[in-house]
PARO-221720 format. One record per residue (C-alpha): residue number from 1; x, y, z. Coordinates in steps of 0.2 Angstrom, whole numbers. Layout:
// residues N
@k=NUM px=X py=Y pz=Z
...
***
This chain:
// residues 428
@k=1 px=81 py=505 pz=-183
@k=2 px=92 py=494 pz=-171
@k=3 px=105 py=485 pz=-175
@k=4 px=102 py=470 pz=-167
@k=5 px=85 py=468 pz=-174
@k=6 px=91 py=473 pz=-191
@k=7 px=102 py=460 pz=-191
@k=8 px=88 py=449 pz=-185
@k=9 px=77 py=453 pz=-199
@k=10 px=95 py=449 pz=-212
@k=11 px=95 py=431 pz=-205
@k=12 px=77 py=430 pz=-206
@k=13 px=76 py=435 pz=-224
@k=14 px=92 py=425 pz=-228
@k=15 px=82 py=410 pz=-219
@k=16 px=68 py=411 pz=-230
@k=17 px=78 py=415 pz=-247
@k=18 px=88 py=399 pz=-242
@k=19 px=73 py=390 pz=-242
@k=20 px=65 py=396 pz=-258
@k=21 px=84 py=391 pz=-267
@k=22 px=82 py=375 pz=-259
@k=23 px=64 py=372 pz=-264
@k=24 px=69 py=379 pz=-282
@k=25 px=84 py=366 pz=-283
@k=26 px=71 py=352 pz=-277
@k=27 px=61 py=356 pz=-294
@k=28 px=77 py=357 pz=-303
@k=29 px=86 py=342 pz=-296
@k=30 px=88 py=329 pz=-311
@k=31 px=96 py=344 pz=-320
@k=32 px=108 py=348 pz=-306
@k=33 px=112 py=330 pz=-303
@k=34 px=116 py=325 pz=-321
@k=35 px=129 py=339 pz=-323
@k=36 px=138 py=335 pz=-308
@k=37 px=137 py=318 pz=-313
@k=38 px=146 py=323 pz=-328
@k=39 px=161 py=336 pz=-323
@k=40 px=163 py=321 pz=-309
@k=41 px=165 py=308 pz=-322
@k=42 px=177 py=316 pz=-332
@k=43 px=186 py=321 pz=-316
@k=44 px=189 py=302 pz=-310
@k=45 px=197 py=294 pz=-324
@k=46 px=194 py=276 pz=-314
@k=47 px=175 py=277 pz=-320
@k=48 px=177 py=280 pz=-338
@k=49 px=166 py=269 pz=-349
@k=50 px=160 py=261 pz=-335
@k=51 px=142 py=262 pz=-334
@k=52 px=137 py=253 pz=-318
@k=53 px=147 py=263 pz=-308
@k=54 px=141 py=280 pz=-317
@k=55 px=123 py=276 pz=-312
@k=56 px=128 py=271 pz=-295
@k=57 px=137 py=290 pz=-296
@k=58 px=121 py=298 pz=-304
@k=59 px=110 py=290 pz=-290
@k=60 px=124 py=295 pz=-275
@k=61 px=125 py=313 pz=-282
@k=62 px=106 py=315 pz=-284
@k=63 px=103 py=309 pz=-266
@k=64 px=116 py=320 pz=-258
@k=65 px=110 py=334 pz=-266
@k=66 px=91 py=330 pz=-262
@k=67 px=94 py=328 pz=-243
@k=68 px=108 py=342 pz=-244
@k=69 px=93 py=355 pz=-248
@k=70 px=79 py=347 pz=-237
@k=71 px=92 py=351 pz=-224
@k=72 px=96 py=367 pz=-228
@k=73 px=75 py=370 pz=-232
@k=74 px=69 py=362 pz=-217
@k=75 px=85 py=368 pz=-205
@k=76 px=87 py=349 pz=-201
@k=77 px=99 py=347 pz=-189
@k=78 px=115 py=341 pz=-197
@k=79 px=120 py=328 pz=-183
@k=80 px=103 py=318 pz=-186
@k=81 px=108 py=317 pz=-206
@k=82 px=115 py=299 pz=-212
@k=83 px=122 py=296 pz=-230
@k=84 px=108 py=292 pz=-242
@k=85 px=107 py=271 pz=-246
@k=86 px=114 py=277 pz=-265
@k=87 px=128 py=288 pz=-258
@k=88 px=134 py=272 pz=-248
@k=89 px=130 py=257 pz=-260
@k=90 px=143 py=271 pz=-271
@k=91 px=157 py=269 pz=-260
@k=92 px=155 py=250 pz=-257
@k=93 px=157 py=248 pz=-276
@k=94 px=172 py=259 pz=-276
@k=95 px=180 py=247 pz=-264
@k=96 px=175 py=231 pz=-271
@k=97 px=183 py=237 pz=-287
@k=98 px=197 py=242 pz=-278
@k=99 px=197 py=261 pz=-283
@k=100 px=204 py=272 pz=-272
@k=101 px=195 py=281 pz=-260
@k=102 px=202 py=296 pz=-264
@k=103 px=191 py=295 pz=-280
@k=104 px=175 py=295 pz=-267
@k=105 px=181 py=309 pz=-258
@k=106 px=188 py=318 pz=-275
@k=107 px=169 py=318 pz=-279
@k=108 px=162 py=325 pz=-261
@k=109 px=175 py=341 pz=-262
@k=110 px=170 py=343 pz=-282
@k=111 px=151 py=342 pz=-278
@k=112 px=153 py=354 pz=-263
@k=113 px=160 py=367 pz=-274
@k=114 px=148 py=365 pz=-292
@k=115 px=133 py=365 pz=-278
@k=116 px=140 py=381 pz=-268
@k=117 px=143 py=389 pz=-286
@k=118 px=125 py=386 pz=-293
@k=119 px=117 py=395 pz=-278
@k=120 px=129 py=408 pz=-277
@k=121 px=122 py=412 pz=-296
@k=122 px=105 py=406 pz=-290
@k=123 px=107 py=420 pz=-277
@k=124 px=113 py=434 pz=-287
@k=125 px=100 py=431 pz=-297
@k=126 px=85 py=432 pz=-286
@k=127 px=90 py=444 pz=-270
@k=128 px=94 py=461 pz=-274
@k=129 px=99 py=466 pz=-256
@k=130 px=117 py=459 pz=-255
@k=131 px=117 py=461 pz=-236
@k=132 px=106 py=446 pz=-237
@k=133 px=111 py=440 pz=-250
@k=134 px=129 py=435 pz=-243
@k=135 px=119 py=430 pz=-227
@k=136 px=108 py=418 pz=-235
@k=137 px=126 py=411 pz=-244
@k=138 px=136 py=411 pz=-229
@k=139 px=120 py=399 pz=-222
@k=140 px=122 py=388 pz=-237
@k=141 px=142 py=387 pz=-234
@k=142 px=141 py=382 pz=-217
@k=143 px=127 py=369 pz=-218
@k=144 px=136 py=361 pz=-234
@k=145 px=154 py=362 pz=-225
@k=146 px=143 py=352 pz=-211
@k=147 px=134 py=340 pz=-222
@k=148 px=150 py=336 pz=-232
@k=149 px=158 py=334 pz=-216
@k=150 px=145 py=320 pz=-210
@k=151 px=141 py=311 pz=-225
@k=152 px=160 py=311 pz=-231
@k=153 px=164 py=303 pz=-214
@k=154 px=153 py=288 pz=-216
@k=155 px=154 py=284 pz=-232
@k=156 px=173 py=284 pz=-231
@k=157 px=170 py=273 pz=-215
@k=158 px=159 py=261 pz=-224
@k=159 px=172 py=261 pz=-240
@k=160 px=185 py=254 pz=-227
@k=161 px=172 py=243 pz=-220
@k=162 px=169 py=235 pz=-235
@k=163 px=185 py=236 pz=-243
@k=164 px=192 py=224 pz=-228
@k=165 px=178 py=212 pz=-232
@k=166 px=181 py=214 pz=-248
@k=167 px=197 py=210 pz=-249
@k=168 px=195 py=195 pz=-236
@k=169 px=184 py=186 pz=-244
@k=170 px=193 py=189 pz=-260
@k=171 px=209 py=181 pz=-254
@k=172 px=201 py=167 pz=-246
@k=173 px=195 py=165 pz=-264
@k=174 px=212 py=168 pz=-271
@k=175 px=219 py=155 pz=-257
@k=176 px=208 py=141 pz=-261
@k=177 px=211 py=144 pz=-282
@k=178 px=228 py=145 pz=-280
@k=179 px=228 py=128 pz=-268
@k=180 px=218 py=120 pz=-282
@k=181 px=230 py=124 pz=-294
@k=182 px=245 py=117 pz=-285
@k=183 px=237 py=103 pz=-279
@k=184 px=234 py=98 pz=-298
@k=185 px=213 py=99 pz=-297
@k=186 px=204 py=103 pz=-313
@k=187 px=200 py=121 pz=-314
@k=188 px=193 py=134 pz=-325
@k=189 px=207 py=142 pz=-331
@k=190 px=200 py=157 pz=-335
@k=191 px=191 py=160 pz=-321
@k=192 px=209 py=156 pz=-311
@k=193 px=216 py=171 pz=-318
@k=194 px=204 py=181 pz=-316
@k=195 px=205 py=176 pz=-298
@k=196 px=223 py=177 pz=-296
@k=197 px=227 py=192 pz=-309
@k=198 px=237 py=184 pz=-317
@k=199 px=238 py=174 pz=-336
@k=200 px=244 py=157 pz=-333
@k=201 px=245 py=152 pz=-351
@k=202 px=262 py=158 pz=-353
@k=203 px=279 py=156 pz=-347
@k=204 px=284 py=158 pz=-328
@k=205 px=299 py=157 pz=-316
@k=206 px=292 py=153 pz=-299
@k=207 px=300 py=161 pz=-283
@k=208 px=302 py=159 pz=-265
@k=209 px=306 py=175 pz=-255
@k=210 px=309 py=180 pz=-236
@k=211 px=319 py=190 pz=-227
@k=212 px=325 py=188 pz=-208
@k=213 px=312 py=201 pz=-199
@k=214 px=329 py=206 pz=-186
@k=215 px=337 py=214 pz=-199
@k=216 px=321 py=221 pz=-209
@k=217 px=321 py=239 pz=-209
@k=218 px=304 py=241 pz=-215
@k=219 px=288 py=228 pz=-217
@k=220 px=297 py=210 pz=-223
@k=221 px=281 py=206 pz=-235
@k=222 px=282 py=224 pz=-244
@k=223 px=301 py=223 pz=-245
@k=224 px=296 py=204 pz=-252
@k=225 px=283 py=212 pz=-263
@k=226 px=294 py=225 pz=-269
@k=227 px=307 py=212 pz=-274
@k=228 px=295 py=199 pz=-284
@k=229 px=291 py=218 pz=-296
@k=230 px=310 py=223 pz=-296
@k=231 px=315 py=204 pz=-301
@k=232 px=300 py=205 pz=-315
@k=233 px=306 py=221 pz=-321
@k=234 px=323 py=214 pz=-323
@k=235 px=317 py=198 pz=-333
@k=236 px=307 py=212 pz=-345
@k=237 px=291 py=203 pz=-339
@k=238 px=277 py=213 pz=-350
@k=239 px=262 py=210 pz=-336
@k=240 px=263 py=210 pz=-317
@k=241 px=269 py=196 pz=-308
@k=242 px=261 py=186 pz=-294
@k=243 px=265 py=189 pz=-275
@k=244 px=256 py=179 pz=-260
@k=245 px=261 py=183 pz=-245
@k=246 px=262 py=165 pz=-234
@k=247 px=267 py=174 pz=-216
@k=248 px=276 py=188 pz=-210
@k=249 px=292 py=185 pz=-219
@k=250 px=290 py=172 pz=-235
@k=251 px=281 py=173 pz=-248
@k=252 px=278 py=164 pz=-265
@k=253 px=278 py=173 pz=-281
@k=254 px=276 py=169 pz=-300
@k=255 px=286 py=182 pz=-315
@k=256 px=279 py=181 pz=-331
@k=257 px=292 py=179 pz=-344
@k=258 px=293 py=181 pz=-365
@k=259 px=292 py=163 pz=-375
@k=260 px=309 py=159 pz=-376
@k=261 px=316 py=171 pz=-361
@k=262 px=332 py=165 pz=-352
@k=263 px=336 py=169 pz=-335
@k=264 px=352 py=178 pz=-331
@k=265 px=356 py=173 pz=-313
@k=266 px=371 py=186 pz=-309
@k=267 px=358 py=199 pz=-316
@k=268 px=346 py=193 pz=-305
@k=269 px=359 py=192 pz=-288
@k=270 px=363 py=211 pz=-292
@k=271 px=343 py=214 pz=-290
@k=272 px=342 py=202 pz=-272
@k=273 px=359 py=213 pz=-267
@k=274 px=351 py=229 pz=-270
@k=275 px=335 py=225 pz=-260
@k=276 px=350 py=222 pz=-244
@k=277 px=356 py=208 pz=-237
@k=278 px=341 py=203 pz=-226
@k=279 px=331 py=197 pz=-240
@k=280 px=334 py=179 pz=-252
@k=281 px=326 py=170 pz=-265
@k=282 px=325 py=153 pz=-271
@k=283 px=320 py=149 pz=-290
@k=284 px=313 py=136 pz=-300
@k=285 px=316 py=132 pz=-319
@k=286 px=307 py=142 pz=-333
@k=287 px=288 py=132 pz=-335
@k=288 px=277 py=135 pz=-349
@k=289 px=259 py=136 pz=-346
@k=290 px=249 py=128 pz=-331
@k=291 px=261 py=112 pz=-328
@k=292 px=275 py=125 pz=-330
@k=293 px=265 py=135 pz=-316
@k=294 px=266 py=122 pz=-304
@k=295 px=282 py=114 pz=-309
@k=296 px=293 py=129 pz=-308
@k=297 px=283 py=133 pz=-290
@k=298 px=288 py=115 pz=-286
@k=299 px=305 py=118 pz=-289
@k=300 px=306 py=135 pz=-280
@k=301 px=300 py=128 pz=-264
@k=302 px=312 py=113 pz=-266
@k=303 px=327 py=126 pz=-268
@k=304 px=321 py=135 pz=-252
@k=305 px=323 py=121 pz=-242
@k=306 px=341 py=118 pz=-247
@k=307 px=344 py=137 pz=-244
@k=308 px=337 py=134 pz=-227
@k=309 px=346 py=120 pz=-222
@k=310 px=363 py=126 pz=-230
@k=311 px=360 py=143 pz=-218
@k=312 px=374 py=154 pz=-219
@k=313 px=381 py=144 pz=-233
@k=314 px=368 py=148 pz=-244
@k=315 px=369 py=162 pz=-259
@k=316 px=357 py=175 pz=-258
@k=317 px=349 py=168 pz=-272
@k=318 px=347 py=149 pz=-274
@k=319 px=344 py=143 pz=-291
@k=320 px=334 py=125 pz=-293
@k=321 px=346 py=124 pz=-309
@k=322 px=362 py=128 pz=-303
@k=323 px=373 py=113 pz=-302
@k=324 px=372 py=101 pz=-287
@k=325 px=356 py=108 pz=-282
@k=326 px=342 py=95 pz=-288
@k=327 px=354 py=84 pz=-280
@k=328 px=354 py=92 pz=-264
@k=329 px=335 py=93 pz=-265
@k=330 px=333 py=77 pz=-266
@k=331 px=344 py=72 pz=-249
@k=332 px=337 py=85 pz=-241
@k=333 px=322 py=75 pz=-239
@k=334 px=333 py=64 pz=-228
@k=335 px=347 py=70 pz=-219
@k=336 px=348 py=54 pz=-209
@k=337 px=353 py=46 pz=-226
@k=338 px=362 py=62 pz=-234
@k=339 px=373 py=61 pz=-219
@k=340 px=377 py=42 pz=-219
@k=341 px=380 py=45 pz=-238
@k=342 px=391 py=60 pz=-236
@k=343 px=401 py=49 pz=-221
@k=344 px=403 py=34 pz=-232
@k=345 px=407 py=44 pz=-248
@k=346 px=421 py=56 pz=-241
@k=347 px=429 py=49 pz=-227
@k=348 px=441 py=62 pz=-217
@k=349 px=435 py=73 pz=-233
@k=350 px=418 py=78 pz=-224
@k=351 px=422 py=86 pz=-210
@k=352 px=417 py=104 pz=-206
@k=353 px=431 py=114 pz=-208
@k=354 px=436 py=130 pz=-221
@k=355 px=452 py=121 pz=-227
@k=356 px=443 py=106 pz=-231
@k=357 px=430 py=115 pz=-240
@k=358 px=443 py=121 pz=-251
@k=359 px=449 py=104 pz=-254
@k=360 px=431 py=98 pz=-258
@k=361 px=427 py=114 pz=-269
@k=362 px=444 py=110 pz=-282
@k=363 px=440 py=93 pz=-282
@k=364 px=422 py=97 pz=-286
@k=365 px=429 py=108 pz=-302
@k=366 px=441 py=95 pz=-304
@k=367 px=427 py=81 pz=-306
@k=368 px=415 py=94 pz=-317
@k=369 px=430 py=98 pz=-328
@k=370 px=434 py=79 pz=-333
@k=371 px=450 py=77 pz=-321
@k=372 px=459 py=91 pz=-331
@k=373 px=472 py=101 pz=-320
@k=374 px=473 py=113 pz=-335
@k=375 px=454 py=117 pz=-337
@k=376 px=452 py=116 pz=-317
@k=377 px=465 py=129 pz=-315
@k=378 px=458 py=141 pz=-326
@k=379 px=440 py=138 pz=-320
@k=380 px=445 py=142 pz=-302
@k=381 px=461 py=153 pz=-306
@k=382 px=473 py=145 pz=-298
@k=383 px=491 py=138 pz=-304
@k=384 px=489 py=120 pz=-311
@k=385 px=499 py=113 pz=-296
@k=386 px=489 py=122 pz=-285
@k=387 px=476 py=111 pz=-291
@k=388 px=485 py=95 pz=-292
@k=389 px=490 py=97 pz=-272
@k=390 px=472 py=101 pz=-269
@k=391 px=466 py=88 pz=-278
@k=392 px=479 py=75 pz=-270
@k=393 px=475 py=79 pz=-252
@k=394 px=456 py=77 pz=-256
@k=395 px=460 py=60 pz=-262
@k=396 px=471 py=57 pz=-247
@k=397 px=458 py=63 pz=-233
@k=398 px=443 py=53 pz=-244
@k=399 px=455 py=36 pz=-241
@k=400 px=453 py=29 pz=-261
@k=401 px=455 py=35 pz=-279
@k=402 px=438 py=46 pz=-284
@k=403 px=436 py=32 pz=-298
@k=404 px=427 py=21 pz=-286
@k=405 px=409 py=26 pz=-284
@k=406 px=412 py=41 pz=-295
@k=407 px=392 py=45 pz=-296
@k=408 px=391 py=43 pz=-277
@k=409 px=405 py=55 pz=-272
@k=410 px=398 py=67 pz=-285
@k=411 px=382 py=66 pz=-275
@k=412 px=390 py=68 pz=-258
@k=413 px=401 py=83 pz=-262
@k=414 px=385 py=92 pz=-269
@k=415 px=375 py=88 pz=-252
@k=416 px=390 py=95 pz=-243
@k=417 px=391 py=112 pz=-254
@k=418 px=374 py=117 pz=-254
@k=419 px=367 py=107 pz=-235
@k=420 px=383 py=113 pz=-227
@k=421 px=385 py=107 pz=-208
@k=422 px=369 py=99 pz=-207
@k=423 px=377 py=82 pz=-218
@k=424 px=396 py=86 pz=-212
@k=425 px=406 py=79 pz=-197
@k=426 px=412 py=91 pz=-185
@k=427 px=433 py=94 pz=-187
@k=428 px=440 py=83 pz=-169
***
């Protein structure tokens, strides 16, 4: 027999056998789909216990198997095939539930393998001629690969489109919910918690995080999100923090705290230091419940304002509870009044000069330590005589005793400490 004629005969018989197998599978479609659904559900952990998604998975499997075997039975060009609507809907729901597209592709890979295993067994039992059986399996493999390649590309594209649409919608709702919460509007707390993915009925630490984009080696927002998580881990949070980007290099955060937890600023400063010099943070006081959620955020915003005005003199972490920050935050609201206060209360001690700055720092501690030279010396690690010299020099530059206008004097010193050049006068 002519070899080419023999090959044609084998191809003809293989095509007929493929059509027979496809027809037989169509008759057993429900059983095949159920077996595949069970195996896929067991291999995709994200779907366990979610009956709606399991039902959609079954519909997706059934429609894909049915379409594939129709393509194989009737020789439909794969290029003309469109993903079945249950498969498209399954992809959309995965996107809405923020289940990775890996779960979607895994289902197609596993389904591909299992269907080919099944047809190989069917062919082995139905076709005695090994050449025809091999040729038929080759046809089914090529068709299955082309089908999976085309349909998986379509459903992944639909997944990505739905994910972008869903995230945009969710972010809109999330932003509106957060705005209502912070504005003090009446809200359904349980619904707000669900939208934000964050529990409001607990203790919180409010954060404002920002980065210098010029120094950042990676995306600033990604770094700030990671920093929020690192801070949450440092303070022993038992649930996830909330991070809300505000622009390309600024974000707001809330870290959940265990009841009665205290904040160690030195430890938080180490966390900031590990994140790099380009990132900074401002924090509020610990707040409780919905009112505390708002209050700690307001305080973090004010501390952030102080840090921004202080510019290079700001610490990497600025806490609203640090001595003088509350006062500086109030004065930061009107820098003209703050400058007037500093000039009138400090006189020559208001110069923007490193030496004068040391005098102000020593005087500040001296006042905090009830005008004790010994206690001040211990606090600033200087000899008592050095402290006395600096205090006397500060009084001399001020031009009047420190007992005069004591409250306003301390307020002016706090403004200098935290707001820096914005309220100081240039050295002559």
